[in-house]
BAMIPA-295793 format. One record per residue (C-alpha): residue in three letters; x, y, z. Coordinates in steps of 0.2 Angstrom, whole numbers, padded with zeros to 4 digits, always signed. Each point is the difference from the previous one (the first is absolute). Example, Ala and Ser with C-alpha at 12.3 -4.5 7.8 and 13.67 -1.06 7.14 Angstrom:
% BAMIPA-295793
ala+0062-0022+0039ser+0006+0017-0003
END
This chain:
% BAMIPA-295793
met-0329-0376-0101leu-0003+0011+0015gln+0001-0009+0017lys-0003+0006+0018arg+0013-0002+0014glu-0011-0004+0015asp+0016-0001+0012val+0005+0018-0003arg-0008+0018+0004asn+0008+0016-0004val-0006+0015+0010ala+0006+0018+0004ile-0004+0010+0015ile-0005+0018-0004ala-0005+0014+0011his+0002+0018+0005val+0016+0004+0011asp-0001-0006+0018his-0016-0011-0002gly+0009-0015+0006lys+0006-0010-0016thr+0017-0005+0007thr-0007-0005+0017leu-0013-0011-0009val+0014-0009-0010asp+0009-0003+0017gln-0015-0009+0007leu-0003-0010-0015leu+0019-0006+0001arg-0002-0003+0018gln-0016-0010-0001thr+0005-0011-0015gly+0016-0007+0009val+0013+0010-0009phe+0009+0004+0016arg+0004-0013+0013ala-0011+0001+0016asn+0014+0006+0011gln+0008+0011-0014glu+0003+0019+0005val-0007+0010-0015val+0000+0019-0001asp-0017+0009-0004arg-0003+0005-0018val+0013-0013-0005met-0003+0004-0019asp+0007+0018+0003ser+0018-0006-0001asn+0008+0017-0005ala+0006+0011+0014ile-0009+0015-0006glu-0016-0010-0001arg+0001-0006+0018glu+0004+0018+0007arg-0014+0009-0009gly-0012-0015+0001ile-0004+0001-0019thr+0002-0012-0014ile+0011+0006-0015leu+0003-0015-0010ser-0012-0014-0004lys+0005-0017+0007asn-0004-0018-0005thr-0003-0013+0012ala-0010-0017+0000ile-0010-0010+0012thr-0008-0018-0001tyr-0017-0002+0006lys-0011-0016-0003asp+0014-0006-0012val-0002+0016-0011lys+0014+0011-0002ile-0005+0018+0002asn+0013+0013-0008ile-0003+0016+0009ile+0007+0017-0005asp+0000+0014+0013thr-0001+0017-0009pro+0004+0018+0006gly-0014+0012+0004his+0008+0017-0003ala-0005+0009-0016asp+0019+0003-0003phe+0003-0019-0002gly-0016-0003-0011gly+0011-0006-0014glu+0004-0015+0011val-0018-0005+0001glu-0005+0003-0018arg+0012-0013-0006val-0001-0014+0013leu-0019-0001-0004lys+0005-0009-0016met+0007-0014+0010val-0016-0004+0009asp-0017-0007-0003gly-0009+0009+0014val+0002+0013+0014ile-0004+0002+0018leu-0005+0019+0003val+0004+0004+0018val-0010+0015+0007asp+0001+0008+0017ala-0017-0003+0009phe+0000+0018+0007glu+0008+0010-0014gly-0008-0009-0015pro+0005+0002-0018met+0014+0013-0002pro+0008+0008-0016gln+0013-0014-0002thr-0014-0013+0003lys-0009+0007-0016phe+0017+0000-0010val+0005-0018+0004leu-0018-0006-0002gly-0002+0009-0017lys+0016-0009-0006ala-0007-0017+0005met-0017+0004-0009glu+0009+0004-0016leu+0007-0017+0000ser-0017-0008+0005leu+0007-0008+0015pro-0012-0007+0013val+0001+0009+0017ile-0001-0007+0018val-0004+0015+0012cys+0008-0002+0017leu-0006+0013+0013asn+0015+0001+0012lys+0002+0008+0017ile-0018-0006+0005asp+0005+0000+0018arg+0003+0019+0000pro-0012+0008+0012glu-0006+0013-0013ala-0002-0013-0014arg-0015+0002-0011pro-0001-0016-0011lys-0017+0002-0007glu+0003+0017-0007val+0017-0004-0007val-0008-0015-0009asp-0012+0012-0008glu+0014+0012-0004val+0010-0014-0009leu-0015-0006-0010glu-0002+0019-0005leu+0018+0000-0006leu-0002-0016-0010leu-0015+0008-0009asp+0010+0016-0003leu+0014-0010-0008gly-0012-0009-0011ala+0001-0017+0008ser-0008-0015-0009asp-0014-0010+0009glu+0012-0013+0006gln+0012+0013+0007ile-0015+0008+0010asp-0005-0017+0007cys+0017-0001+0008pro+0002-0009+0017phe+0003+0010+0015val+0011-0006+0015tyr+0002+0009+0016ala+0017-0001+0008ser+0012+0006+0014ala+0017-0003-0008arg+0008+0005+0017ala-0010-0012+0010gly+0002-0013-0015val-0019-0004-0001ala-0013+0001-0014ser-0018-0004-0002tyr-0015+0001-0013asp-0010+0012+0011pro+0005+0016+0009asp-0009-0004+0016thr+0008-0017+0002glu+0018-0001+0006gly+0011-0012-0010lys+0012-0013+0008asp+0014+0001-0014met+0003+0004-0018thr-0009-0015-0007pro-0015+0010-0008leu+0011+0010-0010leu+0011-0014-0006asp-0016-0010-0005thr-0007+0015-0009ile+0017+0001-0010ile-0001-0018-0005asp-0019+0001-0004tyr-0001+0017-0009ile+0017+0003-0008pro+0001-0009-0017cys+0013-0013-0004pro+0013+0005-0012glu-0004-0006-0018gly+0013-0004-0014asp+0005-0012-0013pro+0012-0012+0007asp+0005-0006-0018ala+0002+0017-0007pro+0017+0008-0003thr+0007+0009+0016gln-0007+0018+0004met+0004+0010+0015leu-0002+0019+0004val+0013+0008+0011ser-0010+0011+0012thr+0013+0004+0014ile+0019+0001+0000asp+0010-0004+0015tyr+0019+0004+0001asn+0013-0009+0010glu+0019+0004+0001phe+0004-0018-0003val-0011-0006-0015gly-0005+0017-0007arg-0017+0003-0007ile-0014-0013+0005gly-0016+0000-0010val-0016-0005+0009gly-0016-0004-0009lys-0014-0012-0004ile+0001-0014-0013ser-0015+0002-0011asn+0002-0015-0012gly+0011-0015-0001ser+0014-0004+0013ile+0018+0007+0003lys+0015-0011+0004val+0018+0003+0005asn+0012+0001-0015gln-0015+0003-0012gln+0004+0011-0015val-0012+0015+0000val-0003+0017-0009leu-0002+0017+0009cys-0012+0012-0009asn-0011+0015+0005his-0017+0006-0005his+0005+0019+0000asp+0017-0003-0009ser-0002-0011-0015ser+0019+0001-0003lys+0004-0009+0016ile+0003-0019-0004ile+0014-0008+0011lys+0004-0018-0001thr+0006-0007+0017lys-0001-0014+0012ile-0008-0004+0017ser+0014-0002+0012lys-0009+0000+0017leu-0019-0002+0004tyr-0008+0003+0017glu-0018-0001+0007phe-0006+0008+0016asp-0002-0010+0016gly-0005+0011+0016leu+0013+0014+0000lys+0013-0010-0009arg+0005-0003-0019val+0002-0018-0003glu+0010-0006-0015val-0010-0011-0011gln+0004-0010-0017ser-0016+0004-0009ala-0017+0009+0003glu-0017-0001-0008phe-0012+0013-0007gly-0009+0010+0014ser+0015+0000+0012val+0009+0016+0005val+0018-0002-0002ala+0017+0009+0001ile+0013-0001-0014ser+0018+0006+0003gly+0015+0000-0012ile-0008+0011-0014pro+0009+0017+0001glu-0011+0008-0014ile-0017-0004+0009his-0012+0014+0003ile-0017+0003+0007gly-0013-0003-0014asp+0011-0012-0009thr-0007-0017-0006ile+0010-0016+0002cys-0006-0012-0014ser+0005-0015-0010pro+0011+0003-0016glu-0013-0009-0011lys-0014+0012+0005val+0006+0018+0004glu-0015+0009+0006ala+0000+0014+0013ile-0013+0002+0013pro-0008+0017+0000phe+0005+0011+0015gln-0006+0017+0005lys+0012+0014+0001ile+0004+0006+0017ser-0007+0017+0005glu+0012+0014-0004pro+0010+0010+0014thr-0008+0016+0006ile+0014+0008+0010ala+0019+0003-0003met+0015+0005+0010tyr+0018+0003-0005phe+0013-0011+0008met+0018+0008+0000val+0017-0002+0006asn+0003+0009+0016asp+0011+0015-0002ser-0002+0009+0016pro+0016+0005+0011leu-0004-0016+0011ala-0001-0012-0015gly+0008-0017+0001gln+0003+0000+0019glu-0014-0012+0005gly-0005-0010-0015lys+0008-0016-0007tyr-0007+0002-0018val+0002+0019-0006thr+0004+0000-0019ser-0012+0002-0014arg+0005-0017-0006his-0006-0008+0016leu-0016+0010+0000arg-0004-0004-0018asp+0003-0019+0002arg-0011+0000+0016leu-0014+0009-0008tyr+0000-0011-0016arg+0001-0015+0011glu-0016+0005+0009leu-0009-0002-0017asn+0003-0019+0001thr-0014-0001+0013asp-0010+0016-0001val-0010+0001-0015ser-0009+0017+0004leu+0017+0009+0001arg+0008+0009-0014val+0019+0006+0000glu+0006+0012-0013asp+0017+0008-0003thr+0001+0019-0001asp+0012+0012-0009ser+0011-0001+0015ala+0009-0016+0004asp-0002+0003+0019cys-0019+0001-0001phe-0014-0012-0003lys-0019+0002-0002val-0010-0013+0010ser-0018-0001-0002gly-0012-0010+0011arg-0019-0002+0005gly+0001+0012+0015glu+0011+0007+0014leu-0001-0016+0011his+0006-0010-0015leu+0016+0011-0002ser+0003+0002+0018val+0001-0019+0003leu+0013-0001-0014ile+0010+0014+0008glu-0001-0008+0017asn+0006-0017-0007met+0015+0009-0009arg+0004+0009+0016arg+0001-0016+0010glu+0011-0008-0013gly+0013+0014+0002tyr-0004+0012-0014glu+0003+0018+0001phe-0009+0012-0012ala-0012+0015-0001val-0018+0001-0006ser-0011+0015-0006lys-0018+0004+0004ala-0012-0012-0007glu-0009+0007-0016val-0015-0007-0009leu+0001-0006-0018tyr-0011+0010-0012lys-0008-0005-0016tyr-0007+0010-0014asp-0016-0004-0010glu-0002+0001-0019arg-0004+0019+0001gly+0016+0003+0010lys-0010+0003+0017lys+0010-0005+0015leu-0007-0015+0010glu+0006-0005+0018pro-0003-0016+0010met-0015+0001+0012glu-0004-0009+0015val-0015-0004+0011ala+0003+0002+0018tyr-0011-0007+0014ile+0004+0008+0017asp-0008-0006+0017val+0002+0014+0013pro-0008+0004+0016glu-0013+0014-0003asp+0010+0013+0009phe+0014+0000-0013ser-0010-0002-0016gly+0000+0019-0003thr+0019+0001+0001val+0002-0014-0012ile-0013+0007-0013gln+0009+0017+0001lys+0017-0008-0003leu-0005-0011-0014thr-0010+0013-0009gln+0016+0011+0000arg+0008-0014-0008lys-0013+0000-0014gly-0010-0015+0008glu-0019+0000-0004leu-0011-0007+0014val-0012-0012-0009gly-0007-0009+0016met-0002+0002+0019thr-0008-0015+0010pro-0002-0001+0019met+0007-0016+0007gln-0002-0010+0016gly+0010+0007+0015gly+0000+0019-0004thr+0011-0002-0016thr-0004+0007-0017arg+0005-0007-0017leu+0005+0013-0013glu+0002-0005-0018phe+0011+0012-0011asn+0006+0000-0018ile+0017+0007+0001pro+0015+0002-0012ser+0014-0012+0005arg+0012+0014+0003gly-0012+0008+0013leu+0003-0015+0011ile+0019+0001-0001gly+0007+0005+0017tyr-0018+0000+0007arg+0000-0016+0011gly+0011+0007+0014glu-0010+0016+0001phe-0016-0010+0000met+0006-0010+0015thr+0004+0016+0010asp-0016+0008-0005thr-0010-0015+0006lys+0011-0003+0015gly+0004-0018-0007asn-0019-0005+0000gly-0003+0002-0019val+0001-0014-0013ile+0004+0005-0018asn-0002-0013-0015thr+0003+0004-0018ala-0002-0008-0017phe+0005+0005-0017glu-0015+0006-0010gly+0008+0004-0017tyr+0006+0016-0009gly-0010+0016+0000pro+0002+0018-0005tyr+0014+0010+0009lys-0007+0009+0015gly+0012+0015+0002asp+0015+0003+0011ile+0001-0006+0018ser+0012+0007+0013tyr+0008-0014+0009arg+0006+0008+0015pro-0005+0016+0008thr+0016+0001+0011gly+0018+0003-0005ser+0016-0008+0006leu+0013+0004+0013ile+0017-0002-0009ala+0017-0002+0007tyr+0012+0015-0005glu+0017-0009+0003ala+0008-0017+0001gly+0005-0008+0017glu-0008-0007+0015ala-0017+0006+0008ile+0004+0008+0017thr-0013+0002+0014tyr+0003+0019+0000gly-0004+0002-0019leu-0015-0012+0001phe-0007+0010+0016asn+0000+0016-0011ala-0007-0010-0015gln-0015-0008+0009glu-0009+0016+0002arg-0001+0001-0019gly-0009-0016-0003ile+0000-0019+0003leu+0017-0008+0000phe+0004-0017-0008ile+0017-0002+0007cys+0009-0002+0018pro+0017+0006+0006gly+0014-0009-0008thr-0008-0003-0017lys+0011+0003-0015val-0007+0014-0011tyr+0005+0009-0016ser-0005+0016-0009gly-0017-0003-0009met-0005-0014+0012val-0018+0002+0007val+0000-0001+0019gly-0018+0004+0004gln-0016+0007-0006ser-0004+0019+0000pro-0018+0006+0005lys+0001+0013-0014thr-0001-0003-0018glu+0018+0005-0005asp+0016-0010+0005ile+0011+0007+0014glu+0019-0003+0001leu+0007-0003+0017asn+0017-0003+0008val-0003-0016+0011cys+0019-0002+0002lys+0002+0017+0009thr+0009-0001+0017lys+0000+0012+0014lys+0014+0012+0002leu+0009-0005+0016thr+0007+0014+0012asn+0007-0002+0017thr-0017+0002+0008arg-0009-0012-0012ser+0004-0018+0000ser-0005-0013-0013ser-0008-0011+0013ser-0014+0013+0002asp-0006-0006-0017glu-0007-0015+0010ala-0014+0011+0006leu-0007+0003-0017arg-0016-0009-0002leu-0003-0008-0018val-0017-0005-0006pro+0002-0019-0006pro+0002+0000-0019lys-0013-0007-0012ile+0007-0017-0006met-0008-0005-0017ser-0003-0017-0008leu+0004-0003-0018glu-0018+0003-0005gln-0001+0016+0010cys+0016+0007-0008met-0006-0005-0018asp-0016+0009+0004phe+0009+0015+0007ile+0012+0004-0014asp-0004+0014-0012thr+0003+0000-0019asp+0017+0010+0003glu+0006-0013+0013leu+0007-0017+0000leu+0000-0014+0013glu+0017-0007+0003ile-0001-0019+0005thr+0014-0010+0009pro-0001-0016+0010lys+0001+0010+0016ser-0007+0018-0004leu-0014+0009-0009arg+0005+0018-0004ile-0011+0013-0009arg+0010+0012-0011lys-0002+0014-0013lys+0003-0006-0018ile+0012+0016-0002leu+0011+0000+0016asp+0008+0017-0003pro-0011+0014+0007leu+0005+0012-0013leu-0004-0011-0015arg-0016-0005+0009lys-0006+0018+0001arg+0004+0003-0018ser-0010-0015-0006gln-0015+0006+0011met+0001+0017-0008lys+0000-0008-0017lys-0016-0009+0004
END
C-alpha cells in the first residue's frame, strides 16, 4: 500500500547559467547549521571542482542534504549551461519538485525554458525564486509576468501556474514573500519547500526498486550509483538484480556492499534506507545511469528517458609534432584511450568512438564548452595530445536530405554594437527573429542559427562588443542544411624552419600580422606562430639571426621593439584553428600547427582541393 514519508523532501534547483543557484544552496547550508558558527567556508562550496571554481560555473550536479523543522531536505544543485543539459535531464527523476531560480533583472533565459520544460514533462511542482532582488535595476513585477507567460507557453497545468513566488537575495542570504519587503533570512524559502513540495510516496512493503540517476566515480571504490528509492527499502549485504529499461538483456545479480545517505556535504555510511531516500551505493562495477536496482523476486525496470544526443565532435589524437613527448606525462594512444573511456563513467552526454587509426579517437559532446572542459581536465592531469577543429554532427531524413543542429541565440548588447553583431551572425547563416529594446540602452536580439555558425564566434563577439555583450544559446533541434560557412576570413603565419624564435626574426615577422609567440619560444616547420591579415597563409622565418660584422654587434638587437604577442586561452585556440589545422595540447603549452607540416606536401594537398 502506498504511503507518504512526511520527514523527507527531495528538490532540485534549476536555472539559467549565472542566476545564482549555487550561491542559494550555500545560504541554505549556512542557515540550517550544516557549518559550525566559526567555520571558514569558501563561497559556492558546492562547486568543488577546480575548473568550476575558476570559471564560476557548475559542471556536475551535486547532492547535499539539510534538516529543517525535523524534515530532511535532499537538494540537488544542477548546471545551468546548455552543454551540461544531460546532467539536468536525469537528476529530475530523483526529485518530487523543483525550485526555479530566475534573475530579477534578466528574467527567463533560453536555458530557463529548457530546464523548466524538462520539469513540466515530469509534472513536477515548481517554486519560483526571484533571485538578485537587491540589484539596482531589478524589475520583479515584469519578471513574474514573464515567468507566468513561459509557464503558459510550456503548457503548464493549473496547479503549476498557481506556483508560489519567493523573492530572494542569495548573496545577502535573505528571502521574503513580497518584492517590496526585505527579508531577514531564508526561512520563507525553507517553509515554502516544506509546504509546497510533495512528500515522496512509495510502498514500504513492496520489493526494492531504485533508479540510478547519477554516477559518481572515486579512485578507491570505483563507480558510485546515486538515486532515489522508489519502493521498499535497501539494506547492506542484500541480494539485488541490476536491470535497464532500454536494454532488456541486462540482468546482473549482485550484492549491496556499501550504502550511504547524504548529510550536509558529506556521505554518511548507513546500514539501511527506506523508500523516498536519496542514497549512494558503491561496490557494483557494472552500474550505469538509467539502471534499476530491484529485488530478485520482482525484476522490473523503471522507465528512463534517453539522454539527448551529442551535436558536436572533435578528433583527439596522439601528438606527433617534432616537440612531442617533451612536456606531457601520458603521451601514448593507450593512455589517451583509457582516459577518454574512463570519462564515460561519469559523463553520459559524451560519446567516444575508435577510428580506423589506432592513434585517433572521435569524441562527441553537447557543445564546445563541454569538450573544452574535458580537454582542460586532461591537460591538468598530465596528458599530451592534439585535437582537430570542432565539427557538427549531421543527420539525414528519410528522403536523404541533410539536416544540421540548430540553436536559438539570445544576445544582449549595447545599441551601438547591435549592427555589427547582426552583420556577423547573418554571414554565419543566422536568421534574426526578434529585436527588443531593454532597460539601460541595451538591445536583446534573438537568432535562429546553425550550431556550426557559433563555432569560433564567442571570442569575436567579445571583441566586437568590447566585452559588454552577453550571448546565451540553447539547442533547438535539427533543421535543413543552410549552406557553407567560411569560419575564418584570415590566414595563418607559419614558421618556416625549426629552432628557437629570435628577436630579429620576430621583429621582421610582426609587420606581416599578429604574433602568438615571444623570443625564446621553440618552433618547428609547419607551426602557426601568428595570424595573417590576408586570406592566405604566409610562411616566415622567425629563427632568422642578424649577420654580424665588425661594425654591427649582437647587442644592438636590444633596440628592436617588439609588439607584445597575443596569448590565447584554450577556448580561443579552439575557436581560432581552421579545418586544416590541429591544436597541440600539453600540460605547459598550447601550440597551433598545420595538419601537414611539410610545406611542399601542404601545397600539393591545397592544389588537389
